[in-house]
C-alpha positions as a Markdown table, in Angstrom:
| # | Residue | x | y | z |
|---|---|---|---|---|
| 1 | Met | 0.0 | 0.0 | 0.0 |
| 2 | Lys | 1.4 | 3.4 | -1.1 |
| 3 | Glu | 1.3 | 5.8 | 1.8 |
| 4 | Ser | -0.5 | 9.1 | 1.3 |
| 5 | Gln | 1.1 | 12.3 | 2.3 |
| 6 | Asp | -1.1 | 12.4 | 5.3 |
| 7 | Leu | 0.0 | 9.0 | 6.4 |
| 8 | Glu | 3.6 | 9.8 | 5.7 |
| 9 | Leu | 3.4 | 12.8 | 8.0 |
| 10 | Tyr | 1.4 | 10.9 | 10.6 |
| 11 | Phe | 4.0 | 8.1 | 10.8 |
| 12 | Gln | 6.9 | 10.6 | 11.4 |
| 13 | Gly | 8.5 | 10.1 | 14.7 |
| 14 | Phe | 9.7 | 12.7 | 17.1 |
| 15 | Val | 11.7 | 15.2 | 15.1 |
| 16 | Thr | 14.4 | 16.0 | 17.8 |
| 17 | Pro | 16.5 | 13.0 | 18.7 |
| 18 | Val | 17.6 | 12.9 | 22.3 |
| 19 | Phe | 20.2 | 10.3 | 23.5 |
| 20 | Ser | 20.7 | 11.3 | 27.1 |
| 21 | Leu | 19.1 | 13.5 | 29.8 |
| 22 | Pro | 20.6 | 16.0 | 32.2 |
| 23 | Asp | 20.2 | 15.6 | 35.9 |
| 24 | Leu | 16.8 | 14.2 | 36.9 |
| 25 | Pro | 14.2 | 15.1 | 37.8 |
| 26 | Leu | 14.0 | 18.0 | 35.3 |
| 27 | Ala | 13.5 | 21.4 | 36.9 |
| 28 | Glu | 10.0 | 22.4 | 37.7 |
| 29 | Glu | 8.4 | 25.0 | 35.4 |
| 30 | Pro | 7.7 | 28.4 | 37.0 |
| 31 | His | 4.0 | 28.0 | 37.6 |
| 32 | Val | 4.3 | 24.9 | 39.8 |
| 33 | Gly | 5.4 | 26.9 | 42.8 |
| 34 | Arg | 2.3 | 29.1 | 42.6 |
| 35 | Trp | 0.1 | 26.1 | 42.5 |
| 36 | Arg | 1.8 | 24.9 | 45.7 |
| 37 | Glu | 0.7 | 28.2 | 47.2 |
| 38 | Tyr | -2.9 | 27.6 | 46.0 |
| 39 | Leu | -2.9 | 24.4 | 48.0 |
| 40 | Arg | -1.7 | 26.3 | 51.1 |
| 41 | Met | -4.2 | 29.1 | 50.6 |
| 42 | Arg | -7.3 | 27.0 | 50.4 |
| 43 | His | -7.8 | 26.9 | 54.2 |
| 44 | Asp | -11.0 | 25.0 | 54.9 |
| 45 | Arg | -12.8 | 25.7 | 51.6 |
| 46 | Asp | -13.2 | 23.3 | 48.7 |
| 47 | Ile | -10.4 | 23.7 | 46.2 |
| 48 | Phe | -12.7 | 24.7 | 43.4 |
| 49 | Ala | -13.9 | 27.8 | 45.3 |
| 50 | Ser | -10.4 | 28.7 | 46.1 |
| 51 | Leu | -9.2 | 28.4 | 42.5 |
| 52 | Gln | -12.1 | 30.4 | 41.2 |
| 53 | Glu | -10.6 | 33.4 | 43.1 |
| 54 | Arg | -7.4 | 33.0 | 41.1 |
| 55 | Leu | -8.4 | 31.6 | 37.7 |
| 56 | Pro | -11.4 | 33.5 | 36.1 |
| 57 | Gln | -11.9 | 30.8 | 33.4 |
| 58 | Leu | -13.2 | 28.6 | 36.2 |
| 59 | Cys | -15.9 | 31.2 | 36.8 |
| 60 | Ile | -17.2 | 31.8 | 33.3 |
| 61 | Pro | -20.4 | 29.9 | 32.5 |
| 62 | Gln | -20.1 | 27.6 | 29.5 |
| 63 | His | -22.3 | 28.5 | 26.5 |
| 64 | Pro | -21.8 | 28.1 | 22.7 |
| 65 | Gly | -20.1 | 31.2 | 21.5 |
| 66 | Ile | -19.1 | 32.5 | 24.9 |
| 67 | Ser | -15.4 | 32.9 | 23.9 |
| 68 | Ala | -16.5 | 35.4 | 21.2 |
| 69 | Ser | -18.3 | 37.6 | 23.7 |
| 70 | Ala | -17.1 | 41.0 | 24.8 |
| 71 | Ala | -17.3 | 39.9 | 28.5 |
| 72 | Tyr | -15.0 | 37.0 | 27.8 |
| 73 | Ala | -12.5 | 39.2 | 26.0 |
| 74 | Ala | -12.5 | 41.7 | 28.8 |
| 75 | Val | -11.7 | 39.0 | 31.4 |
| 76 | Met | -9.5 | 36.5 | 29.6 |
| 77 | Lys | -7.7 | 38.8 | 27.2 |
| 78 | Arg | -7.5 | 42.1 | 29.1 |
| 79 | Gly | -7.5 | 40.8 | 32.7 |
| 80 | Ala | -10.7 | 42.5 | 33.9 |
| 81 | Leu | -12.2 | 41.1 | 37.1 |
| 82 | Phe | -14.8 | 38.5 | 36.6 |
| 83 | Ser | -18.4 | 39.7 | 37.4 |
| 84 | Ala | -21.3 | 37.3 | 37.5 |
| 85 | Thr | -23.5 | 40.1 | 36.3 |
| 86 | Asp | -21.6 | 40.4 | 33.0 |
| 87 | Phe | -22.0 | 36.7 | 32.3 |
| 88 | Asn | -25.5 | 36.2 | 33.8 |
| 89 | Gly | -24.1 | 33.6 | 36.2 |
| 90 | Arg | -21.1 | 31.7 | 37.4 |
| 91 | Leu | -19.8 | 28.3 | 36.5 |
| 92 | Thr | -20.6 | 25.6 | 39.1 |
| 93 | Leu | -19.6 | 22.0 | 39.6 |
| 94 | Glu | -22.2 | 19.4 | 40.6 |
| 95 | Arg | -19.8 | 17.9 | 43.1 |
| 96 | Pro | -17.0 | 20.3 | 44.0 |
| 97 | Asp | -16.4 | 18.3 | 47.2 |
| 98 | Leu | -15.0 | 15.5 | 45.0 |
| 99 | Leu | -12.4 | 17.7 | 43.3 |
| 100 | Thr | -8.8 | 17.3 | 44.6 |
| 101 | Leu | -5.6 | 19.0 | 43.8 |
| 102 | Glu | -2.1 | 17.6 | 44.3 |
| 103 | Ile | 1.4 | 18.4 | 43.0 |
| 104 | His | 2.6 | 15.2 | 41.5 |
| 105 | Ser | 6.4 | 14.6 | 41.2 |
| 106 | His | 7.9 | 12.9 | 38.1 |
| 107 | Phe | 11.3 | 12.7 | 36.4 |
| 108 | Ala | 9.9 | 15.1 | 33.7 |
| 109 | Gly | 9.1 | 17.7 | 36.5 |
| 110 | Ala | 6.2 | 18.1 | 38.9 |
| 111 | Leu | 2.8 | 19.4 | 37.7 |
| 112 | Pro | -0.5 | 20.3 | 39.4 |
| 113 | Val | -3.1 | 17.5 | 39.0 |
| 114 | Leu | -6.8 | 18.2 | 39.4 |
| 115 | Ala | -8.9 | 15.0 | 39.8 |
| 116 | Thr | -12.5 | 14.1 | 40.3 |
| 117 | Thr | -14.7 | 11.0 | 40.2 |
| 118 | His | -17.6 | 13.1 | 38.7 |
| 119 | Arg | -17.6 | 12.8 | 34.9 |
| 120 | Glu | -19.6 | 15.9 | 34.1 |
| 121 | Asp | -17.4 | 18.0 | 36.4 |
| 122 | Phe | -14.3 | 16.6 | 34.6 |
| 123 | Val | -15.8 | 17.7 | 31.2 |
| 124 | Arg | -16.6 | 21.2 | 32.6 |
| 125 | Leu | -13.0 | 21.6 | 33.9 |
| 126 | Val | -11.5 | 20.5 | 30.5 |
| 127 | Asn | -13.7 | 23.0 | 28.7 |
| 128 | Ala | -12.9 | 25.8 | 31.2 |
| 129 | Ile | -9.2 | 25.3 | 31.1 |
| 130 | Gly | -8.6 | 23.9 | 27.6 |
| 131 | Asn | -11.5 | 25.0 | 25.4 |
| 132 | Arg | -12.0 | 28.7 | 26.2 |
| 133 | Cys | -15.1 | 27.9 | 28.2 |
| 134 | Glu | -16.9 | 26.5 | 25.1 |
| 135 | Pro | -19.1 | 23.4 | 25.9 |
| 136 | Ala | -17.3 | 20.8 | 23.7 |
| 137 | Thr | -18.0 | 17.1 | 23.8 |
| 138 | Ile | -15.3 | 14.7 | 25.0 |
| 139 | Pro | -15.2 | 11.1 | 23.9 |
| 140 | Asp | -16.4 | 8.7 | 26.6 |
| 141 | Gly | -13.1 | 6.8 | 26.5 |
| 142 | Val | -11.1 | 10.0 | 27.4 |
| 143 | His | -10.6 | 10.4 | 31.1 |
| 144 | Ala | -7.5 | 12.6 | 31.3 |
| 145 | Lys | -6.0 | 15.7 | 29.7 |
| 146 | Cys | -2.6 | 17.4 | 30.1 |
| 147 | Ile | -3.3 | 21.0 | 29.1 |
| 148 | Gly | -0.7 | 23.7 | 28.6 |
| 149 | Gly | -0.7 | 27.3 | 27.5 |
| 150 | Ile | -3.2 | 28.3 | 30.2 |
| 151 | Asn | -3.4 | 32.0 | 30.8 |
| 152 | Asn | -3.1 | 32.6 | 34.5 |
| 153 | Trp | -4.2 | 36.1 | 35.4 |
| 154 | Asp | -3.2 | 35.6 | 39.0 |
| 155 | Arg | 0.4 | 35.2 | 38.0 |
| 156 | Val | 0.1 | 38.1 | 35.5 |
| 157 | Asn | -1.1 | 40.4 | 38.3 |
| 158 | Leu | 1.7 | 39.3 | 40.6 |
| 159 | Leu | 4.2 | 40.0 | 37.7 |
| 160 | His | 2.6 | 43.4 | 37.2 |
| 161 | Asp | 3.2 | 44.3 | 40.8 |
| 162 | Leu | 6.9 | 43.3 | 40.5 |
| 163 | Trp | 7.1 | 45.3 | 37.2 |
| 164 | Asn | 5.7 | 48.4 | 38.9 |
| 165 | Lys | 8.5 | 48.1 | 41.5 |
| 166 | Gly | 11.1 | 47.8 | 38.8 |
| 167 | Gln | 12.1 | 44.3 | 39.9 |
| 168 | Val | 11.5 | 42.5 | 36.6 |
| 169 | Phe | 12.4 | 43.1 | 32.9 |
| 170 | Lys | 11.5 | 46.8 | 33.0 |
| 171 | Val | 12.6 | 48.7 | 29.9 |
| 172 | Pro | 12.8 | 52.5 | 30.1 |
| 173 | Gly | 9.8 | 54.1 | 28.4 |
| 174 | Glu | 8.0 | 50.7 | 27.9 |
| 175 | Arg | 4.4 | 50.6 | 29.1 |
| 176 | Trp | 3.0 | 47.6 | 30.9 |
| 177 | Gly | 0.9 | 46.4 | 28.0 |
| 178 | Ala | 3.9 | 46.3 | 25.7 |
| 179 | Ala | 6.0 | 44.6 | 28.4 |
| 180 | Leu | 3.3 | 41.9 | 28.9 |
| 181 | Gln | 3.1 | 41.2 | 25.1 |
| 182 | Arg | 6.9 | 40.9 | 24.9 |
| 183 | Val | 6.9 | 38.4 | 27.9 |
| 184 | Ala | 4.1 | 36.4 | 26.4 |
| 185 | Lys | 6.1 | 36.0 | 23.2 |
| 186 | Glu | 9.6 | 35.5 | 24.6 |
| 187 | Glu | 9.0 | 33.8 | 27.9 |
| 188 | Pro | 5.4 | 32.4 | 27.9 |
| 189 | Glu | 6.1 | 30.1 | 30.8 |
| 190 | Ile | 6.2 | 33.1 | 33.1 |
| 191 | Ile | 2.5 | 33.7 | 32.7 |
| 192 | Arg | 1.1 | 30.5 | 31.3 |
| 193 | Asp | 0.5 | 27.2 | 33.2 |
| 194 | Arg | 0.2 | 23.5 | 32.5 |
| 195 | Val | -2.1 | 21.2 | 34.5 |
| 196 | Val | -3.2 | 17.6 | 34.4 |
| 197 | Leu | -7.0 | 16.9 | 34.6 |
| 198 | Leu | -8.1 | 13.5 | 35.6 |
| 199 | His | -11.4 | 11.7 | 35.7 |
| 200 | Gln | -11.0 | 8.8 | 38.2 |
| 201 | Ala | -12.6 | 5.9 | 36.4 |
| 202 | Pro | -11.6 | 2.5 | 35.0 |
| 203 | Tyr | -8.9 | 3.2 | 32.4 |
| 204 | Gly | -10.2 | 3.3 | 28.9 |
| 205 | Ser | -13.6 | 2.5 | 30.3 |
| 206 | Val | -12.5 | -1.2 | 30.5 |
| 207 | Cys | -14.1 | -3.5 | 33.0 |
| 208 | Tyr | -11.8 | -5.1 | 35.6 |
| 209 | Ser | -12.9 | -8.6 | 34.4 |
| 210 | Asp | -11.2 | -7.8 | 31.0 |
| 211 | Val | -7.9 | -7.1 | 32.7 |
| 212 | Pro | -5.8 | -10.2 | 33.2 |
| 213 | Gly | -5.1 | -11.0 | 36.8 |
| 214 | Met | -7.3 | -8.1 | 38.2 |
| 215 | Pro | -9.2 | -9.4 | 41.2 |
| 216 | Asp | -12.0 | -6.7 | 41.6 |
| 217 | Ala | -13.3 | -3.3 | 40.5 |
| 218 | Ala | -11.8 | -1.4 | 43.4 |
| 219 | Thr | -8.3 | -2.7 | 42.6 |
| 220 | Trp | -8.7 | -1.9 | 38.9 |
| 221 | Leu | -9.9 | 1.7 | 39.8 |
| 222 | Ala | -6.8 | 2.3 | 42.0 |
| 223 | Ala | -4.5 | 0.8 | 39.3 |
| 224 | Ser | -6.2 | 3.0 | 36.7 |
| 225 | Gly | -5.4 | 6.1 | 38.6 |
| 226 | Lys | -1.7 | 5.3 | 38.7 |
| 227 | Leu | -1.8 | 4.3 | 35.1 |
| 228 | Arg | -3.5 | 7.5 | 34.0 |
| 229 | Ile | -1.0 | 9.7 | 35.9 |
| 230 | Glu | 2.0 | 8.0 | 34.3 |
| 231 | His | 0.4 | 8.2 | 30.9 |
| 232 | Glu | -0.2 | 11.9 | 31.1 |
| 233 | Phe | 3.3 | 12.6 | 32.6 |
| 234 | Thr | 4.8 | 10.6 | 29.7 |
| 235 | His | 3.2 | 13.1 | 27.3 |
| 236 | Tyr | 4.6 | 15.9 | 29.4 |
| 237 | Ala | 8.0 | 14.2 | 29.2 |
| 238 | Thr | 7.9 | 14.2 | 25.4 |
| 239 | Lys | 7.0 | 17.8 | 25.5 |
| 240 | Arg | 10.0 | 18.7 | 27.7 |
| 241 | Ile | 12.5 | 16.3 | 26.1 |
| 242 | His | 11.5 | 16.6 | 22.4 |
| 243 | Gly | 9.4 | 19.8 | 22.4 |
| 244 | Gln | 6.4 | 17.8 | 21.2 |
| 245 | Met | 3.1 | 16.7 | 22.7 |
| 246 | Arg | 1.2 | 15.1 | 19.9 |
| 247 | Ser | -2.2 | 13.6 | 19.3 |
| 248 | Asn | -0.8 | 10.5 | 17.6 |
| 249 | Met | -1.1 | 6.7 | 18.1 |
| 250 | Leu | 2.7 | 6.4 | 18.5 |
| 251 | Asp | 2.5 | 8.8 | 21.5 |
| 252 | Glu | -0.5 | 6.9 | 22.9 |
| 253 | Leu | 1.3 | 3.6 | 22.6 |
| 254 | Ile | 4.4 | 4.9 | 24.4 |
| 255 | Ala | 2.3 | 6.6 | 27.1 |
| 256 | Asp | 0.2 | 3.5 | 27.7 |
| 257 | Cys | 3.3 | 1.3 | 27.8 |
| 258 | Met | 4.7 | 3.6 | 30.5 |
| 259 | Gly | 1.4 | 3.6 | 32.4 |
| 260 | Phe | 0.9 | -0.2 | 32.2 |
| 261 | Thr | 4.4 | -0.9 | 33.3 |
| 262 | Ala | 4.3 | 1.5 | 36.2 |
| 263 | Ser | 0.8 | 0.4 | 37.4 |
| 264 | Leu | 0.5 | -3.3 | 36.3 |
| 265 | Gly | 4.1 | -4.3 | 36.1 |
| 266 | Ala | 4.1 | -5.2 | 32.4 |
| 267 | Phe | 2.7 | -4.0 | 29.0 |
| 268 | Ser | -0.1 | -5.9 | 27.4 |
| 269 | Ala | -1.0 | -5.5 | 23.7 |
| 270 | Pro | -4.5 | -6.9 | 24.1 |
| 271 | Leu | -5.2 | -4.6 | 27.0 |
| 272 | Phe | -3.9 | -1.7 | 25.1 |
| 273 | Arg | -6.3 | -2.5 | 22.2 |
| 274 | Arg | -9.2 | -2.7 | 24.6 |
| 275 | Cys | -8.3 | 0.5 | 26.3 |
| 276 | Met | -8.2 | 2.3 | 22.9 |
| 277 | Gly | -11.8 | 1.0 | 22.3 |
| 278 | Ile | -10.7 | -1.2 | 19.4 |
| 279 | Asp | -12.5 | -4.5 | 19.1 |
| 280 | Asp | -10.8 | -7.9 | 18.4 |
| 281 | Lys | -11.4 | -7.4 | 14.7 |
| 282 | Ala | -9.6 | -4.1 | 14.7 |
| 283 | Arg | -12.9 | -2.1 | 14.3 |
| 284 | Ile | -13.3 | 1.2 | 16.1 |
| 285 | Pro | -16.8 | 1.9 | 17.4 |
| 286 | Gln | -18.1 | 5.4 | 17.5 |
| 287 | Gly | -17.0 | 7.2 | 20.6 |
| 288 | Ala | -13.9 | 5.0 | 21.1 |
| 289 | Arg | -10.9 | 6.6 | 22.6 |
| 290 | Ala | -8.8 | 5.8 | 19.4 |
| 291 | Trp | -10.8 | 8.3 | 17.3 |
| 292 | Glu | -9.3 | 11.1 | 19.4 |
| 293 | Tyr | -5.9 | 10.3 | 17.8 |
| 294 | Leu | -7.0 | 9.7 | 14.2 |
| 295 | Gln | -8.6 | 13.0 | 13.5 |
| 296 | Gly | -7.9 | 14.4 | 10.0 |
| 297 | Leu | -7.4 | 11.0 | 8.4 |
| 298 | Ser | -9.7 | 9.3 | 6.0 |
| 299 | Gln | -11.4 | 6.0 | 7.0 |
| 300 | Ala | -8.9 | 4.0 | 5.0 |
| 301 | Glu | -6.0 | 5.9 | 6.5 |
| 302 | Ala | -7.3 | 5.5 | 10.0 |
| 303 | Met | -7.7 | 1.8 | 9.5 |
| 304 | Ala | -4.1 | 1.6 | 8.2 |
| 305 | Val | -2.9 | 3.4 | 11.3 |
| 306 | Val | -4.8 | 1.1 | 13.6 |
| 307 | Asp | -3.4 | -2.0 | 11.8 |
| 308 | Leu | 0.1 | -0.8 | 12.1 |
| 309 | Thr | -0.3 | 0.3 | 15.8 |
| 310 | Leu | -1.7 | -3.1 | 16.8 |
| 311 | Lys | 1.3 | -4.8 | 15.2 |
| 312 | Ala | 3.6 | -2.4 | 16.9 |
| 313 | Ala | 1.9 | -3.1 | 20.2 |
| 314 | Glu | 2.3 | -6.9 | 19.8 |
| 315 | His | 6.0 | -6.5 | 19.0 |
| 316 | Leu | 6.5 | -4.1 | 22.0 |
| 317 | Gln | 4.9 | -6.7 | 24.3 |
| 318 | Arg | 7.2 | -9.4 | 23.0 |
| 319 | Ala | 10.3 | -7.2 | 23.2 |
| 320 | Leu | 9.5 | -6.2 | 26.8 |
| 321 | Thr | 8.8 | -9.8 | 27.8 |
| 322 | Met | 12.2 | -10.9 | 26.6 |
| 323 | Arg | 13.9 | -7.7 | 27.9 |
| 324 | Pro | 11.9 | -6.1 | 30.8 |
| 325 | Cys | 12.4 | -2.4 | 31.2 |
| 326 | Pro | 11.1 | -0.3 | 34.1 |
| 327 | Ala | 8.8 | 2.7 | 33.5 |
| 328 | Gly | 11.5 | 5.4 | 33.4 |
| 329 | Pro | 13.6 | 7.8 | 31.3 |
| 330 | Gly | 15.3 | 4.9 | 29.4 |
| 331 | Leu | 12.0 | 3.5 | 28.2 |
| 332 | Val | 10.7 | 6.9 | 27.1 |
| 333 | Leu | 13.9 | 7.8 | 25.3 |
| 334 | Gly | 14.2 | 4.4 | 23.6 |
| 335 | Leu | 10.6 | 4.3 | 22.3 |
| 336 | Thr | 10.5 | 7.9 | 21.2 |
| 337 | Ser | 13.5 | 7.3 | 19.0 |
| 338 | Leu | 11.4 | 4.8 | 17.0 |
| 339 | Thr | 8.4 | 5.2 | 14.6 |
| 340 | Leu | 5.3 | 3.1 | 14.3 |
| 341 | Pro | 6.4 | 1.5 | 11.0 |
| 342 | Gln | 9.8 | 0.5 | 12.6 |
| 343 | Met | 8.1 | -1.1 | 15.5 |
| 344 | Ala | 5.5 | -2.9 | 13.3 |
| 345 | Ala | 8.1 | -4.2 | 10.8 |
| 346 | Ser | 8.8 | -7.9 | 10.5 |
| 347 | Asp | 11.9 | -7.4 | 12.6 |
| 348 | Gly | 10.2 | -4.9 | 14.9 |
| 349 | Val | 10.8 | -7.0 | 18.0 |
| 350 | Glu | 14.6 | -7.0 | 17.4 |
| 351 | Ile | 14.5 | -3.3 | 16.6 |
| 352 | Ile | 12.7 | -2.5 | 19.8 |
| 353 | Ser | 15.0 | -4.7 | 21.9 |
| 354 | Ser | 18.2 | -3.4 | 20.5 |
| 355 | Thr | 17.0 | 0.2 | 20.9 |
| 356 | Leu | 16.1 | -0.3 | 24.5 |
| 357 | Asp | 19.5 | -1.8 | 25.1 |
| 358 | Arg | 21.1 | 1.4 | 24.0 |
| 359 | Phe | 19.1 | 3.5 | 26.4 |
| 360 | Ala | 19.3 | 1.0 | 29.3 |
| 361 | Gly | 21.5 | 3.3 | 31.5 |
| 362 | Glu | 19.2 | 6.3 | 31.4 |
| 363 | Gly | 17.5 | 7.2 | 34.7 |
């Protein structure tokens, strides 16, 4: 089968090869310290109410077209204070008491993690933080998001205070608006955040009885939480190491491999297929998690990607059975140096094994 240009582009690996890492863990990004303060400042209130005082996007009601409104522009683009009057209401969660915040440590660097067992609240949080407060639909099989580029007006206001005192990047004659635009372009990490959002549910919506060796639903739910965390932080690792966080089946295979290994002790190709929502005949039902990573492809192209991904997963399981590798930097660096076609090739098992041997000392 001759690959289309879309498939050729889709099957490209990570563009920046990395063969070793500096001291680990990687340094925290600037926003993480402020989120630690949010934890300390909550006092006896629920964390959602506390965060609403800092992040106006968590206050804005979600309606189609809200991001095009003058009120949204005033608050989210110019930093005006949120007023419920301007928006005819305020965003609420159905179960704010179920929302938790923790700062999770990882070799790629720590990040704030917001988690809830309430599905609709998870969707609201994703739309507030990652979809400009527009009420978008999220596939049923998606239970986590690592979202970056989040405008944090709380940090902007703190920066403004320091700028007024002449303590940061003040250029003679430059007004604050121009200074802020310059910082947003040159050093966006100073004012923009990244958080992980989790819906605490069985991973990939898979029942515990479909997970080999899983004794009960409670054990699978706990394992799913650990799996999901490692999965999202693997995406974060590729962003920090390679400068890329992609919606691609290679990225999902690597992230699931890390998650399965960290949580279950081994990678399983059949479980990977189930967690992607792909049936045993390689068909993808509507709403399956896999469709999230096949967008922009034709039906034939999507099926070609799935076929190659499942072969790559089988070879990955065989390689890791022969040569076990812990969930750590070496596994990430090794797998991100490969492509799906390489892993799915007739000699894919040998390619994966020899590649992991080269990175065995990392971490």
